[in-house]
SETOR-701284 format. One record per residue: chain; residue number from 1; x, y, z of N, C-alpha, C in turn. Coordinates in steps of 0.02 Angstrom, whole numbers. Layout:
SETOR-701284
<node unit="A" pos="NUM" n_u="X" n_v="Y" n_w="Z" ca_u="X" ca_v="Y" ca_w="Z" c_u="X" c_v="Y" c_w="Z"/>
...
***
This chain:
SETOR-701284
<node unit="A" pos="1" n_u="1496" n_v="-2244" n_w="-1260" ca_u="1456" ca_v="-2229" ca_w="-1201" c_u="1448" c_v="-2154" c_w="-1195"/>
<node unit="A" pos="2" n_u="1388" n_v="-2132" n_w="-1185" ca_u="1372" ca_v="-2061" ca_w="-1180" c_u="1382" c_v="-2036" c_w="-1109"/>
<node unit="A" pos="3" n_u="1401" n_v="-1973" n_w="-1104" ca_u="1410" ca_v="-1943" ca_w="-1037" c_u="1355" c_v="-1893" c_w="-1021"/>
<node unit="A" pos="4" n_u="1295" n_v="-1913" n_w="-1036" ca_u="1239" ca_v="-1869" ca_w="-1019" c_u="1224" c_v="-1875" c_w="-945"/>
<node unit="A" pos="5" n_u="1203" n_v="-1820" n_w="-913" ca_u="1186" ca_v="-1825" ca_w="-842" c_u="1124" c_v="-1868" c_w="-833"/>
<node unit="A" pos="6" n_u="1119" n_v="-1900" n_w="-776" ca_u="1059" ca_v="-1941" ca_w="-761" c_u="996" c_v="-1898" c_w="-764"/>
<node unit="A" pos="7" n_u="942" n_v="-1930" n_w="-781" ca_u="877" ca_v="-1897" ca_w="-788" c_u="858" c_v="-1858" c_w="-725"/>
<node unit="A" pos="8" n_u="868" n_v="-1887" n_w="-667" ca_u="849" ca_v="-1855" ca_w="-604" c_u="890" c_v="-1792" c_w="-592"/>
<node unit="A" pos="9" n_u="953" n_v="-1794" n_w="-610" ca_u="995" ca_v="-1735" ca_w="-602" c_u="971" c_v="-1678" c_w="-647"/>
<node unit="A" pos="10" n_u="956" n_v="-1693" n_w="-709" ca_u="931" ca_v="-1643" ca_w="-757" c_u="865" c_v="-1614" c_w="-731"/>
<node unit="A" pos="11" n_u="822" n_v="-1656" n_w="-707" ca_u="757" ca_v="-1633" ca_w="-680" c_u="768" c_v="-1588" c_w="-619"/>
<node unit="A" pos="12" n_u="814" n_v="-1606" n_w="-576" ca_u="829" ca_v="-1567" ca_w="-516" c_u="856" c_v="-1498" c_w="-535"/>
<node unit="A" pos="13" n_u="901" n_v="-1496" n_w="-584" ca_u="930" ca_v="-1432" ca_w="-606" c_u="875" c_v="-1388" c_w="-636"/>
<node unit="A" pos="14" n_u="833" n_v="-1418" n_w="-679" ca_u="778" ca_v="-1381" ca_w="-709" c_u="731" c_v="-1353" c_w="-655"/>
<node unit="A" pos="15" n_u="715" n_v="-1394" n_w="-605" ca_u="671" ca_v="-1372" ca_w="-551" c_u="702" c_v="-1315" c_w="-512"/>
<node unit="A" pos="16" n_u="767" n_v="-1319" n_w="-498" ca_u="801" ca_v="-1266" ca_w="-462" c_u="800" c_v="-1200" c_w="-501"/>
<node unit="A" pos="17" n_u="814" n_v="-1204" n_w="-566" ca_u="814" ca_v="-1144" ca_w="-609" c_u="744" c_v="-1113" c_w="-611"/>
<node unit="A" pos="18" n_u="694" n_v="-1155" n_w="-618" ca_u="625" ca_v="-1130" ca_w="-618" c_u="607" c_v="-1097" c_w="-552"/>
<node unit="A" pos="19" n_u="626" n_v="-1129" n_w="-497" ca_u="613" ca_v="-1101" ca_w="-430" c_u="646" c_v="-1032" c_w="-423"/>
<node unit="A" pos="20" n_u="708" n_v="-1025" n_w="-445" ca_u="744" ca_v="-962" ca_w="-442" c_u="709" c_v="-909" c_w="-484"/>
<node unit="A" pos="21" n_u="686" n_v="-928" n_w="-543" ca_u="650" ca_v="-880" ca_w="-586" c_u="586" c_v="-856" c_w="-553"/>
<node unit="A" pos="22" n_u="551" n_v="-901" n_w="-521" ca_u="489" ca_v="-881" ca_w="-486" c_u="505" c_v="-835" c_w="-428"/>
<node unit="A" pos="23" n_u="558" n_v="-848" n_w="-392" ca_u="577" ca_v="-804" ca_w="-337" c_u="594" c_v="-734" c_w="-361"/>
<node unit="A" pos="24" n_u="630" n_v="-729" n_w="-415" ca_u="649" ca_v="-664" ca_w="-442" c_u="588" c_v="-625" c_w="-464"/>
<node unit="A" pos="25" n_u="540" n_v="-658" n_w="-497" ca_u="482" ca_v="-621" ca_w="-519" c_u="435" c_v="-605" c_w="-462"/>
<node unit="A" pos="26" n_u="437" n_v="-643" n_w="-407" ca_u="392" ca_v="-630" ca_w="-350" c_u="421" c_v="-577" c_w="-303"/>
<node unit="A" pos="27" n_u="486" n_v="-567" n_w="-303" ca_u="518" ca_v="-521" ca_w="-257" c_u="489" c_v="-450" c_w="-257"/>
<node unit="A" pos="28" n_u="481" n_v="-417" n_w="-315" ca_u="458" ca_v="-348" ca_w="-314" c_u="389" c_v="-338" c_w="-282"/>
<node unit="A" pos="29" n_u="346" n_v="-387" n_w="-285" ca_u="278" ca_v="-379" ca_w="-259" c_u="277" c_v="-373" c_w="-183"/>
<node unit="A" pos="30" n_u="323" n_v="-406" n_w="-148" ca_u="323" ca_v="-405" ca_w="-75" c_u="332" c_v="-335" c_w="-46"/>
<node unit="A" pos="31" n_u="382" n_v="-297" n_w="-68" ca_u="389" ca_v="-230" ca_w="-40" c_u="328" c_v="-186" c_w="-54"/>
<node unit="A" pos="32" n_u="296" n_v="-195" n_w="-111" ca_u="236" ca_v="-155" ca_w="-126" c_u="179" c_v="-173" c_w="-80"/>
<node unit="A" pos="33" n_u="171" n_v="-237" n_w="-66" ca_u="119" ca_v="-259" ca_w="-19" c_u="135" c_v="-233" c_w="51"/>
<node unit="A" pos="34" n_u="199" n_v="-232" n_w="68" ca_u="219" ca_v="-204" ca_w="133" c_u="202" c_v="-130" c_w="138"/>
<node unit="A" pos="35" n_u="211" n_v="-93" n_w="83" ca_u="193" ca_v="-22" ca_w="84" c_u="118" c_v="-13" c_w="95"/>
<node unit="A" pos="36" n_u="77" n_v="-54" n_w="63" ca_u="5" ca_v="-50" ca_w="73" c_u="-14" c_v="-64" c_w="145"/>
<node unit="A" pos="37" n_u="19" n_v="-113" n_w="175" ca_u="6" ca_v="-130" ca_w="245" c_u="26" c_v="-71" c_w="290"/>
<node unit="A" pos="38" n_u="85" n_v="-43" n_w="277" ca_u="108" ca_v="14" ca_w="318" c_u="63" c_v="75" c_w="308"/>
<node unit="A" pos="39" n_u="42" n_v="88" n_w="246" ca_u="-2" ca_v="145" ca_w="234" c_u="-68" c_v="137" c_w="272"/>
<node unit="A" pos="40" n_u="-95" n_v="77" n_w="271" ca_u="-158" ca_v="65" ca_w="307" c_u="-148" c_v="75" c_w="382"/>
<node unit="A" pos="41" n_u="-92" n_v="52" n_w="408" ca_u="-79" ca_v="61" ca_w="480" c_u="-74" c_v="135" c_w="498"/>
<node unit="A" pos="42" n_u="-43" n_v="174" n_w="455" ca_u="-37" ca_v="247" ca_w="468" c_u="-106" c_v="279" c_w="466"/>
<node unit="A" pos="43" n_u="-146" n_v="263" n_w="416" ca_u="-213" ca_v="292" ca_w="411" c_u="-256" c_v="271" c_w="471"/>
<node unit="A" pos="44" n_u="-248" n_v="208" n_w="492" ca_u="-287" ca_v="185" ca_w="550" c_u="-266" c_v="223" c_w="613"/>
<node unit="A" pos="45" n_u="-201" n_v="230" n_w="623" ca_u="-176" ca_v="263" ca_w="684" c_u="-190" c_v="338" c_w="683"/>
<node unit="A" pos="46" n_u="-182" n_v="370" n_w="626" ca_u="-185" ca_v="444" ca_w="624" c_u="-253" c_v="473" c_w="603"/>
<node unit="A" pos="47" n_u="-295" n_v="434" n_w="567" ca_u="-355" ca_v="463" ca_w="537" c_u="-421" c_v="429" c_w="557"/>
<node unit="A" pos="48" n_u="-417" n_v="364" n_w="571" ca_u="-477" ca_v="324" ca_w="580" c_u="-521" c_v="347" c_w="638"/>
<node unit="A" pos="49" n_u="-491" n_v="374" n_w="690" ca_u="-530" ca_v="397" ca_w="747" c_u="-584" c_v="447" c_w="729"/>
<node unit="A" pos="50" n_u="-570" n_v="492" n_w="683" ca_u="-619" ca_v="542" ca_w="661" c_u="-652" c_v="524" c_w="595"/>
<node unit="A" pos="51" n_u="-619" n_v="483" n_w="555" ca_u="-644" ca_v="469" ca_w="487" c_u="-658" c_v="395" c_w="477"/>
<node unit="A" pos="52" n_u="-698" n_v="366" n_w="523" ca_u="-717" ca_v="298" ca_w="511" c_u="-734" c_v="255" c_w="571"/>
<node unit="A" pos="53" n_u="-707" n_v="269" n_w="628" ca_u="-718" ca_v="225" ca_w="685" c_u="-791" c_v="222" c_w="705"/>
<node unit="A" pos="54" n_u="-825" n_v="279" n_w="704" ca_u="-896" ca_v="282" ca_w="722" c_u="-935" c_v="308" c_w="661"/>
<node unit="A" pos="55" n_u="-963" n_v="264" n_w="620" ca_u="-997" ca_v="285" ca_w="559" c_u="-1054" c_v="335" c_w="571"/>
<node unit="A" pos="56" n_u="-1083" n_v="334" n_w="630" ca_u="-1139" ca_v="381" ca_w="645" c_u="-1113" c_v="450" c_w="665"/>
<node unit="A" pos="57" n_u="-1050" n_v="456" n_w="680" ca_u="-1022" ca_v="520" ca_w="703" c_u="-956" c_v="533" c_w="667"/>
<node unit="A" pos="58" n_u="-958" n_v="529" n_w="601" ca_u="-898" ca_v="534" ca_w="561" c_u="-886" c_v="605" c_w="538"/>
<node unit="A" pos="59" n_u="-824" n_v="627" n_w="543" ca_u="-806" ca_v="694" ca_w="520" c_u="-780" c_v="689" c_w="449"/>
<node unit="A" pos="60" n_u="-778" n_v="745" n_w="416" ca_u="-749" ca_v="748" ca_w="349" c_u="-800" c_v="736" c_w="295"/>
<node unit="A" pos="61" n_u="-772" n_v="726" n_w="234" ca_u="-815" ca_v="723" ca_w="176" c_u="-823" c_v="653" c_w="147"/>
<node unit="A" pos="62" n_u="-813" n_v="602" n_w="187" ca_u="-820" ca_v="536" ca_w="157" c_u="-827" c_v="481" c_w="209"/>
<node unit="A" pos="63" n_u="-840" n_v="422" n_w="184" ca_u="-846" ca_v="365" ca_w="228" c_u="-778" c_v="343" c_w="256"/>
<node unit="A" pos="64" n_u="-777" n_v="286" n_w="284" ca_u="-718" ca_v="262" ca_w="321" c_u="-653" c_v="270" c_w="282"/>
<node unit="A" pos="65" n_u="-604" n_v="297" n_w="315" ca_u="-538" ca_v="311" ca_w="285" c_u="-502" c_v="247" c_w="266"/>
<node unit="A" pos="66" n_u="-522" n_v="190" n_w="293" ca_u="-489" ca_v="126" ca_w="278" c_u="-523" c_v="89" c_w="221"/>
<node unit="A" pos="67" n_u="-570" n_v="121" n_w="187" ca_u="-605" ca_v="92" ca_w="130" c_u="-566" c_v="109" c_w="67"/>
<node unit="A" pos="68" n_u="-525" n_v="63" n_w="45" ca_u="-480" ca_v="76" ca_w="-12" c_u="-518" c_v="99" c_w="-74"/>
<node unit="A" pos="69" n_u="-572" n_v="65" n_w="-90" ca_u="-610" ca_v="83" ca_w="-149" c_u="-635" c_v="155" c_w="-145"/>
<node unit="A" pos="70" n_u="-659" n_v="175" n_w="-87" ca_u="-682" ca_v="244" ca_w="-78" c_u="-624" c_v="293" c_w="-86"/>
<node unit="A" pos="71" n_u="-567" n_v="277" n_w="-59" ca_u="-509" ca_v="322" ca_w="-64" c_u="-492" c_v="335" c_w="-137"/>
<node unit="A" pos="72" n_u="-493" n_v="283" n_w="-177" ca_u="-475" ca_v="290" ca_w="-248" c_u="-530" c_v="324" c_w="-288"/>
<node unit="A" pos="73" n_u="-592" n_v="302" n_w="-278" ca_u="-648" ca_v="330" ca_w="-317" c_u="-660" c_v="404" c_w="-302"/>
<node unit="A" pos="74" n_u="-646" n_v="425" n_w="-242" ca_u="-657" ca_v="496" ca_w="-223" c_u="-594" c_v="538" c_w="-236"/>
<node unit="A" pos="75" n_u="-543" n_v="506" n_w="-263" ca_u="-479" ca_v="539" ca_w="-279" c_u="-443" c_v="566" c_w="-218"/>
<node unit="A" pos="76" n_u="-459" n_v="537" n_w="-160" ca_u="-419" ca_v="553" ca_w="-101" c_u="-349" c_v="524" c_w="-110"/>
<node unit="A" pos="77" n_u="-346" n_v="468" n_w="-147" ca_u="-282" ca_v="438" ca_w="-166" c_u="-284" c_v="428" c_w="-241"/>
<node unit="A" pos="78" n_u="-233" n_v="454" n_w="-276" ca_u="-227" ca_v="444" ca_w="-348" c_u="-161" c_v="408" c_w="-360"/>
<node unit="A" pos="79" n_u="-166" n_v="346" n_w="-382" ca_u="-107" ca_v="304" ca_w="-391" c_u="-55" c_v="339" c_w="-433"/>
<node unit="A" pos="80" n_u="7" n_v="337" n_w="-410" ca_u="66" ca_v="364" ca_w="-443" c_u="65" c_v="441" c_w="-449"/>
<node unit="A" pos="81" n_u="19" n_v="473" n_w="-412" ca_u="15" ca_v="546" ca_w="-416" c_u="0" c_v="576" c_w="-347"/>
<node unit="A" pos="82" n_u="50" n_v="578" n_w="-304" ca_u="38" ca_v="607" ca_w="-237" c_u="13" c_v="679" c_w="-241"/>
<node unit="A" pos="83" n_u="36" n_v="717" n_w="-290" ca_u="15" ca_v="787" ca_w="-296" c_u="-58" c_v="796" c_w="-313"/>
<node unit="A" pos="84" n_u="-90" n_v="744" n_w="-339" ca_u="-161" ca_v="746" ca_w="-354" c_u="-203" c_v="708" c_w="-302"/>
<node unit="A" pos="85" n_u="-170" n_v="679" n_w="-253" ca_u="-204" ca_v="641" ca_w="-200" c_u="-223" c_v="689" c_w="-144"/>
<node unit="A" pos="86" n_u="-288" n_v="704" n_w="-139" ca_u="-312" ca_v="754" ca_w="-91" c_u="-293" c_v="736" c_w="-19"/>
<node unit="A" pos="87" n_u="-299" n_v="673" n_w="-1" ca_u="-282" ca_v="653" ca_w="67" c_u="-208" c_v="664" c_w="80"/>
<node unit="A" pos="88" n_u="-166" n_v="643" n_w="33" ca_u="-94" ca_v="651" ca_w="42" c_u="-75" c_v="724" c_w="47"/>
<node unit="A" pos="89" n_u="-104" n_v="767" n_w="6" ca_u="-87" ca_v="838" ca_w="9" c_u="-105" c_v="868" c_w="76"/>
<node unit="A" pos="90" n_u="-162" n_v="849" n_w="104" ca_u="-182" ca_v="875" ca_w="170" c_u="-134" c_v="852" c_w="225"/>
<node unit="A" pos="91" n_u="-113" n_v="789" n_w="221" ca_u="-67" ca_v="763" ca_w="271" c_u="1" c_v="797" c_w="263"/>
<node unit="A" pos="92" n_u="25" n_v="804" n_w="201" ca_u="90" ca_v="834" ca_w="189" c_u="91" c_v="908" c_w="210"/>
<node unit="A" pos="93" n_u="37" n_v="944" n_w="198" ca_u="34" ca_v="1015" ca_w="218" c_u="23" c_v="1024" c_w="292"/>
<node unit="A" pos="94" n_u="3" n_v="972" n_w="327" ca_u="-8" ca_v="977" ca_w="399" c_u="-77" c_v="1000" c_w="417"/>
<node unit="A" pos="95" n_u="-124" n_v="1001" n_w="369" ca_u="-192" ca_v="1021" ca_w="385" c_u="-233" c_v="962" c_w="410"/>
<node unit="A" pos="96" n_u="-206" n_v="901" n_w="402" ca_u="-237" ca_v="841" ca_w="430" c_u="-182" c_v="802" c_w="464"/>
<node unit="A" pos="97" n_u="-194" n_v="780" n_w="525" ca_u="-250" ca_v="801" ca_w="566" c_u="-247" c_v="876" c_w="581"/>
<node unit="A" pos="98" n_u="-306" n_v="906" n_w="592" ca_u="-308" ca_v="978" ca_w="605" c_u="-268" c_v="996" c_w="667"/>
<node unit="A" pos="99" n_u="-238" n_v="1054" n_w="667" ca_u="-202" ca_v="1077" ca_w="727" c_u="-248" c_v="1073" c_w="787"/>
<node unit="A" pos="100" n_u="-223" n_v="1045" n_w="841" ca_u="-263" ca_v="1038" ca_w="902" c_u="-300" c_v="972" c_w="907"/>
<node unit="A" pos="101" n_u="-309" n_v="936" n_w="851" ca_u="-345" ca_v="872" ca_w="852" c_u="-300" c_v="812" c_w="857"/>
<node unit="A" pos="102" n_u="-237" n_v="822" n_w="854" ca_u="-191" ca_v="766" ca_w="858" c_u="-122" c_v="786" c_w="835"/>
<node unit="A" pos="103" n_u="-75" n_v="744" n_w="849" ca_u="-7" ca_v="759" ca_w="829" c_u="-2" c_v="756" c_w="753"/>
<node unit="A" pos="104" n_u="40" n_v="798" n_w="727" ca_u="53" ca_v="799" ca_w="655" c_u="84" c_v="732" c_w="635"/>
<node unit="A" pos="105" n_u="70" n_v="710" n_w="574" ca_u="98" ca_v="647" ca_w="549" c_u="174" c_v="657" c_w="541"/>
<node unit="A" pos="106" n_u="214" n_v="614" n_w="570" ca_u="287" ca_v="620" ca_w="566" c_u="312" c_v="614" c_w="494"/>
<node unit="A" pos="107" n_u="367" n_v="648" n_w="478" ca_u="395" ca_v="646" ca_w="410" c_u="406" c_v="575" c_w="384"/>
<node unit="A" pos="108" n_u="429" n_v="529" n_w="425" ca_u="440" ca_v="461" ca_w="403" c_u="376" c_v="427" c_w="379"/>
<node unit="A" pos="109" n_u="321" n_v="441" n_w="414" ca_u="256" ca_v="412" ca_w="394" c_u="230" c_v="446" c_w="331"/>
<node unit="A" pos="110" n_u="242" n_v="510" n_w="324" ca_u="223" ca_v="545" ca_w="262" c_u="261" c_v="514" c_w="203"/>
<node unit="A" pos="111" n_u="324" n_v="498" n_w="213" ca_u="364" ca_v="467" ca_w="159" c_u="337" c_v="398" c_w="141"/>
<node unit="A" pos="112" n_u="313" n_v="361" n_w="191" ca_u="283" ca_v="295" ca_w="176" c_u="220" c_v="304" c_w="134"/>
<node unit="A" pos="113" n_u="178" n_v="352" n_w="152" ca_u="118" ca_v="365" ca_w="112" c_u="136" c_v="386" c_w="41"/>
<node unit="A" pos="114" n_u="187" n_v="429" n_w="35" ca_u="209" ca_v="451" ca_w="-32" c_u="235" c_v="391" c_w="-72"/>
<node unit="A" pos="115" n_u="275" n_v="349" n_w="-42" ca_u="303" ca_v="290" ca_w="-76" c_u="247" c_v="243" c_w="-97"/>
<node unit="A" pos="116" n_u="198" n_v="233" n_w="-54" ca_u="141" ca_v="190" ca_w="-71" c_u="104" c_v="217" c_w="-132"/>
<node unit="A" pos="117" n_u="90" n_v="282" n_w="-133" ca_u="54" ca_v="313" ca_w="-189" c_u="98" c_v="311" c_w="-252"/>
<node unit="A" pos="118" n_u="162" n_v="331" n_w="-245" ca_u="209" ca_v="331" ca_w="-302" c_u="214" c_v="262" c_w="-334"/>
<node unit="A" pos="119" n_u="211" n_v="210" n_w="-293" ca_u="220" ca_v="142" ca_w="-319" c_u="155" c_v="112" c_w="-348"/>
<node unit="A" pos="120" n_u="102" n_v="150" n_w="-348" ca_u="39" ca_v="126" ca_w="-377" c_u="-18" c_v="117" c_w="-328"/>
<node unit="A" pos="121" n_u="-6" n_v="132" n_w="-265" ca_u="-58" ca_v="128" ca_w="-213" c_u="-97" c_v="63" c_w="-217"/>
<node unit="A" pos="122" n_u="-61" n_v="8" n_w="-207" ca_u="-93" ca_v="-58" ca_w="-207" c_u="-148" c_v="-60" c_w="-153"/>
<node unit="A" pos="123" n_u="-200" n_v="-100" n_w="-166" ca_u="-253" ca_v="-107" ca_w="-115" c_u="-224" c_v="-133" c_w="-49"/>
<node unit="A" pos="124" n_u="-259" n_v="-118" n_w="5" ca_u="-239" ca_v="-144" ca_w="70" c_u="-245" c_v="-220" c_w="70"/>
<node unit="A" pos="125" n_u="-206" n_v="-254" n_w="110" ca_u="-209" ca_v="-327" ca_w="113" c_u="-281" c_v="-350" c_w="126"/>
<node unit="A" pos="126" n_u="-302" n_v="-400" n_w="89" ca_u="-369" ca_v="-427" ca_w="97" c_u="-423" c_v="-389" c_w="60"/>
<node unit="A" pos="127" n_u="-405" n_v="-336" n_w="25" ca_u="-454" ca_v="-297" ca_w="-13" c_u="-436" c_v="-299" c_w="-86"/>
<node unit="A" pos="128" n_u="-486" n_v="-294" n_w="-127" ca_u="-473" ca_v="-282" ca_w="-198" c_u="-492" c_v="-210" c_w="-210"/>
<node unit="A" pos="129" n_u="-471" n_v="-183" n_w="-263" ca_u="-488" ca_v="-113" ca_w="-275" c_u="-478" c_v="-95" c_w="-347"/>
<node unit="A" pos="130" n_u="-503" n_v="-38" n_w="-363" ca_u="-496" ca_v="-11" ca_w="-431" c_u="-445" c_v="43" c_w="-429"/>
<node unit="A" pos="131" n_u="-397" n_v="40" n_w="-476" ca_u="-346" ca_v="93" ca_w="-479" c_u="-346" c_v="124" c_w="-546"/>
***
């Protein structure tokens, strides 16, 4: 008489192992998506009022600041290169928002923007984009 485990037990173990493998491979994507969400929230709170809210009365050199494709194509954001990202450099130097036009972006939010760019600047949720 053989002592092989029942078929259902083997199938259950295989399913559990597969489920664990999928969880492990899916884990890293969640924090990156969270960074994109946080970066968008920062840009909306700190920049959108002058750079996108009213398309007919927009300041600056580009269309809406929440347009991911525009940010990348105009090199305002360069994935994995904060030092080459024009928007990030202006925020980090404190020239955006301009003195007198709003509170300076807090260091914690600057770090979120840097982490988002360093990690590849994933598109904002619900958007596709070119990187």
